[in-house]
GUDOBA-520842 format. One record per residue (C-alpha): z, y, x; residue number from 1. Coordinates in Angstrom, 2 decimals, padded with zeros to 5 digits. Layout:
// GUDOBA-520842
((Z, Y, X), NUM)
...
//
This chain:
// GUDOBA-520842
((000.00, 000.00, 000.00), 1)
((-001.06, 003.29, 001.48), 2)
((000.65, 006.60, 000.95), 3)
((-001.05, 009.91, 000.27), 4)
((-001.09, 012.50, 003.02), 5)
((001.78, 014.97, 002.81), 6)
((-000.61, 017.86, 002.11), 7)
((-001.89, 016.13, -001.03), 8)
((001.67, 015.50, -002.18), 9)
((002.46, 019.20, -001.81), 10)
((-000.68, 020.13, -003.72), 11)
((000.17, 017.76, -006.56), 12)
((003.73, 019.06, -006.71), 13)
((002.52, 022.64, -006.83), 14)
((000.22, 021.83, -009.74), 15)
((002.96, 020.03, -011.66), 16)
((005.57, 022.75, -011.13), 17)
((003.09, 025.36, -012.31), 18)
((002.13, 023.24, -015.33), 19)
((005.82, 022.97, -016.25), 20)
((006.21, 026.73, -015.77), 21)
((008.85, 026.13, -013.10), 22)
((007.68, 029.15, -011.17), 23)
((010.94, 029.88, -009.37), 24)
((011.08, 026.31, -008.10), 25)
((007.46, 026.60, -007.02), 26)
((008.24, 029.64, -004.88), 27)
((011.30, 028.23, -003.08), 28)
((011.23, 024.42, -003.05), 29)
((009.67, 024.00, 000.40), 30)
((011.93, 026.46, 002.25), 31)
((014.95, 025.19, 000.35), 32)
((014.13, 021.59, 001.29), 33)
((014.20, 022.51, 004.98), 34)
((017.56, 024.25, 004.55), 35)
((019.02, 021.26, 002.74), 36)
((017.82, 018.88, 005.47), 37)
((019.21, 021.08, 008.24), 38)
((022.54, 021.38, 006.44), 39)
((022.58, 017.60, 005.91), 40)
((023.14, 018.01, 002.20), 41)
((022.27, 015.43, -000.45), 42)
((019.22, 015.30, -002.76), 43)
((021.59, 016.13, -005.62), 44)
((022.60, 019.33, -003.84), 45)
((018.92, 020.15, -003.44), 46)
((018.19, 019.55, -007.13), 47)
((021.26, 021.53, -008.19), 48)
((020.21, 024.55, -006.12), 49)
((016.60, 024.36, -007.33), 50)
((017.63, 024.33, -010.99), 51)
((020.16, 027.13, -010.41), 52)
((017.47, 029.36, -008.92), 53)
((015.05, 028.52, -011.73), 54)
((017.55, 029.31, -014.48), 55)
((018.69, 032.50, -012.77), 56)
((015.16, 033.86, -012.46), 57)
((014.32, 032.85, -016.02), 58)
((017.38, 034.70, -017.24), 59)
((016.36, 037.80, -015.29), 60)
((012.85, 037.68, -016.75), 61)
((014.31, 037.26, -020.23), 62)
((016.57, 040.27, -019.77), 63)
((013.65, 042.39, -018.58), 64)
((011.74, 041.28, -021.68), 65)
((014.67, 042.24, -023.93), 66)
((014.99, 045.67, -022.29), 67)
((011.29, 046.30, -022.77), 68)
((011.35, 045.07, -026.36), 69)
((014.34, 047.31, -027.16), 70)
((012.16, 050.39, -026.56), 71)
((015.03, 052.42, -025.15), 72)
((013.66, 055.95, -024.62), 73)
((015.72, 056.77, -021.54), 74)
((017.66, 054.92, -018.87), 75)
((021.22, 055.78, -019.89), 76)
((024.15, 053.93, -018.35), 77)
((027.54, 053.38, -019.91), 78)
((029.05, 054.23, -016.52), 79)
((027.67, 057.77, -016.85), 80)
((029.20, 058.37, -020.30), 81)
((032.33, 060.49, -019.80), 82)
((034.81, 059.03, -022.26), 83)
((037.50, 061.52, -021.18), 84)
((035.55, 064.34, -022.86), 85)
((036.20, 062.78, -026.29), 86)
((039.90, 062.83, -027.24), 87)
((039.42, 060.25, -030.00), 88)
((037.78, 057.68, -027.71), 89)
((039.32, 055.36, -025.15), 90)
((037.75, 053.30, -022.35), 91)
((039.17, 050.20, -024.01), 92)
((037.34, 050.91, -027.28), 93)
((034.02, 051.52, -025.53), 94)
((034.49, 048.37, -023.46), 95)
((035.20, 046.38, -026.61), 96)
((032.04, 047.72, -028.26), 97)
((029.98, 046.95, -025.16), 98)
((031.08, 043.31, -025.35), 99)
((029.12, 043.02, -028.60), 100)
((031.71, 041.00, -030.50), 101)
((031.14, 043.09, -033.63), 102)
((027.49, 042.02, -033.55), 103)
((028.52, 038.40, -034.00), 104)
((030.36, 039.50, -037.15), 105)
((027.29, 041.41, -038.45), 106)
((029.26, 044.67, -038.43), 107)
((027.93, 048.20, -037.95), 108)
((028.62, 051.08, -035.58), 109)
((028.41, 054.64, -036.90), 110)
((028.49, 057.50, -034.39), 111)
((029.02, 061.06, -035.65), 112)
((029.08, 064.28, -033.68), 113)
((027.58, 067.70, -033.10), 114)
((024.28, 067.98, -031.18), 115)
((024.74, 067.36, -027.48), 116)
((028.01, 065.43, -027.69), 117)
((026.54, 062.19, -026.38), 118)
((025.64, 060.20, -029.50), 119)
((022.21, 059.15, -028.26), 120)
((023.47, 058.55, -024.73), 121)
((026.21, 056.26, -026.00), 122)
((023.96, 054.32, -028.37), 123)
((021.28, 053.80, -025.70), 124)
((023.82, 052.79, -023.04), 125)
((025.49, 050.31, -025.39), 126)
((022.13, 048.85, -026.38), 127)
((021.33, 048.37, -022.70), 128)
((024.61, 046.47, -022.22), 129)
((023.82, 044.23, -025.19), 130)
((020.35, 043.47, -023.80), 131)
((021.92, 042.49, -020.49), 132)
((024.00, 039.98, -022.45), 133)
((020.84, 038.44, -023.89), 134)
((020.94, 040.13, -027.31), 135)
((017.82, 041.34, -029.09), 136)
((018.05, 045.05, -029.87), 137)
((015.61, 047.68, -031.12), 138)
((015.99, 051.43, -030.74), 139)
((014.13, 053.82, -033.05), 140)
((014.54, 057.31, -034.39), 141)
((015.15, 057.60, -038.12), 142)
((012.01, 059.71, -038.54), 143)
((009.81, 057.08, -036.88), 144)
((011.47, 054.23, -038.78), 145)
((011.01, 055.70, -042.25), 146)
((007.37, 056.45, -041.54), 147)
((006.77, 052.84, -040.44), 148)
((008.57, 051.58, -043.55), 149)
((006.58, 053.88, -045.81), 150)
((003.27, 052.83, -044.28), 151)
((004.27, 049.18, -044.72), 152)
((005.17, 049.80, -048.37), 153)
((001.82, 051.49, -049.04), 154)
((000.06, 048.50, -047.47), 155)
((002.26, 046.16, -049.55), 156)
((003.75, 044.52, -046.42), 157)
((007.24, 046.08, -046.55), 158)
((008.97, 042.70, -046.81), 159)
((007.02, 041.47, -043.79), 160)
((008.17, 044.47, -041.71), 161)
((011.79, 044.03, -042.79), 162)
((011.64, 040.34, -041.81), 163)
((010.17, 041.39, -038.46), 164)
((013.06, 043.82, -037.93), 165)
((015.46, 041.03, -038.90), 166)
((014.61, 039.32, -035.61), 167)
((016.68, 041.97, -033.87), 168)
((020.42, 041.42, -033.87), 169)
((021.01, 045.16, -033.61), 170)
((018.88, 047.99, -035.01), 171)
((019.74, 051.38, -033.49), 172)
((018.70, 054.24, -035.80), 173)
((019.06, 057.55, -033.98), 174)
((019.28, 061.00, -035.59), 175)
((019.42, 059.92, -039.22), 176)
((020.38, 063.45, -040.26), 177)
((017.71, 065.56, -038.59), 178)
((014.88, 065.33, -041.13), 179)
((015.32, 065.79, -044.90), 180)
((013.38, 062.83, -046.26), 181)
((011.18, 062.73, -049.31), 182)
((012.34, 060.41, -052.07), 183)
((009.79, 057.72, -051.17), 184)
((011.00, 057.71, -047.55), 185)
((014.68, 057.58, -048.42), 186)
((014.00, 054.73, -050.87), 187)
((012.44, 052.47, -048.22), 188)
((015.26, 053.34, -045.82), 189)
((017.78, 052.27, -048.45), 190)
((015.92, 048.98, -048.96), 191)
((016.19, 048.25, -045.24), 192)
((019.91, 049.06, -045.11), 193)
((020.55, 046.89, -048.15), 194)
((018.60, 043.97, -046.68), 195)
((020.55, 044.06, -043.40), 196)
((023.93, 044.34, -045.14), 197)
((026.21, 041.55, -043.88), 198)
((023.18, 039.91, -042.23), 199)
((022.49, 042.00, -039.13), 200)
((024.14, 044.90, -037.32), 201)
((023.07, 048.54, -037.46), 202)
((023.97, 051.40, -035.14), 203)
((023.48, 054.86, -036.65), 204)
((023.91, 058.28, -035.06), 205)
((024.21, 061.37, -037.21), 206)
((025.07, 065.06, -037.05), 207)
((026.12, 064.96, -040.70), 208)
((029.36, 063.59, -042.09), 209)
((028.97, 061.39, -045.14), 210)
((029.36, 064.30, -047.57), 211)
((026.05, 065.67, -046.26), 212)
((024.09, 062.44, -046.63), 213)
((022.78, 063.53, -050.02), 214)
((020.20, 065.40, -047.93), 215)
((018.90, 061.99, -046.85), 216)
((019.16, 059.85, -050.00), 217)
((018.61, 062.62, -052.57), 218)
((020.96, 061.45, -055.32), 219)
((024.65, 060.63, -055.52), 220)
((024.20, 057.00, -056.56), 221)
((021.85, 056.09, -053.69), 222)
((023.96, 058.04, -051.22), 223)
((027.19, 056.31, -052.24), 224)
((025.51, 052.89, -052.29), 225)
((024.08, 053.35, -048.79), 226)
((027.37, 054.61, -047.37), 227)
((029.31, 051.81, -049.07), 228)
((027.14, 049.15, -047.41), 229)
((027.32, 050.78, -044.00), 230)
((031.07, 051.41, -043.85), 231)
((032.21, 048.13, -045.45), 232)
((032.16, 046.36, -042.08), 233)
((031.94, 049.08, -039.48), 234)
((033.45, 050.98, -036.59), 235)
((033.20, 054.77, -036.92), 236)
((033.23, 057.01, -033.85), 237)
((033.61, 060.77, -034.01), 238)
((032.43, 062.67, -030.94), 239)
((034.11, 065.97, -031.78), 240)
((033.69, 068.00, -028.63), 241)
((031.58, 070.72, -027.09), 242)
((027.94, 069.93, -026.42), 243)
((027.55, 068.35, -023.00), 244)
((024.36, 070.37, -022.41), 245)
((026.05, 073.63, -023.38), 246)
((029.03, 072.87, -021.15), 247)
((026.75, 072.04, -018.22), 248)
((024.86, 075.28, -018.71), 249)
((028.10, 077.28, -018.89), 250)
((029.39, 075.64, -015.72), 251)
((026.15, 076.50, -013.99), 252)
((026.51, 080.09, -015.15), 253)
((030.03, 080.29, -013.76), 254)
((028.67, 079.24, -010.40), 255)
((026.52, 082.35, -010.48), 256)
((023.28, 080.43, -010.34), 257)
((022.36, 081.15, -013.94), 258)
((023.57, 083.49, -016.65), 259)
((023.61, 082.19, -020.19), 260)
((024.72, 083.72, -023.48), 261)
((027.86, 082.50, -025.15), 262)
((027.08, 079.83, -027.70), 263)
((029.24, 079.15, -030.71), 264)
((028.81, 075.54, -031.78), 265)
((028.99, 074.87, -035.50), 266)
((031.53, 072.16, -036.12), 267)
((029.89, 069.90, -038.65), 268)
((032.44, 067.21, -037.93), 269)
((035.51, 067.32, -040.11), 270)
((037.72, 064.34, -040.62), 271)
((035.24, 061.59, -041.58), 272)
((037.87, 059.49, -043.24), 273)
((038.84, 062.42, -045.43), 274)
((035.18, 062.98, -046.32), 275)
((034.84, 059.31, -047.26), 276)
((037.45, 059.23, -049.97), 277)
((034.88, 060.15, -052.61), 278)
((032.82, 057.13, -051.65), 279)
((035.48, 054.61, -052.50), 280)
//
């Protein structure tokens, strides 16, 4: 019985590893084999290290795919979010949210605050952490979302789009309060919120406390119904502080490098819990 030349064996192995999509193994198996031989380790050690490398690289590729699919608009890190600026927040609370346990319970996260207080930064940074854990997230602005929903409704494929969005464990809806929606737009938004209720998690950022959400849903019944579904299982954060951008500009002005006018921020954030009592 004759054996094949070593070069043919390598060629066959390369083809098989590629066919099995074991691309990490394909890139390292030869060098790793030499290291294992020199270290006088066993074939089991060799196989263990090969599979470890393969799984590690697959996981990294999967995370990169999740980050891309999440469509995060900016690269915001949780490390760069200054929790100490917000008296009502604590590092422990943010750390708990970043763990994503509430996602497993299909709960929601609602983030309120004046413009510039870090709502978008926090939501993006948290979404990035969840992607790194292997969770499927999708970031969108409220304006873009309602337009997509409305187009789907007009094409009679609204249910298909909602099922597509259901693939994401977390849907981050940024700036829900910026644009006063037409009735048709607010209706499709309500349908989405109702469909995800107790099924999937939603993260919402808003400049408006709940008492102002009639600007979004147009009538008291729809407004109360939407709020009721969102707050039933939710964590509510209030970022009641000075705009980060305004503060940075003021600090720059104090350094003498730039003069800026005094800005009086309108405090749209009163006690959310007090505003909610009419919802119950």
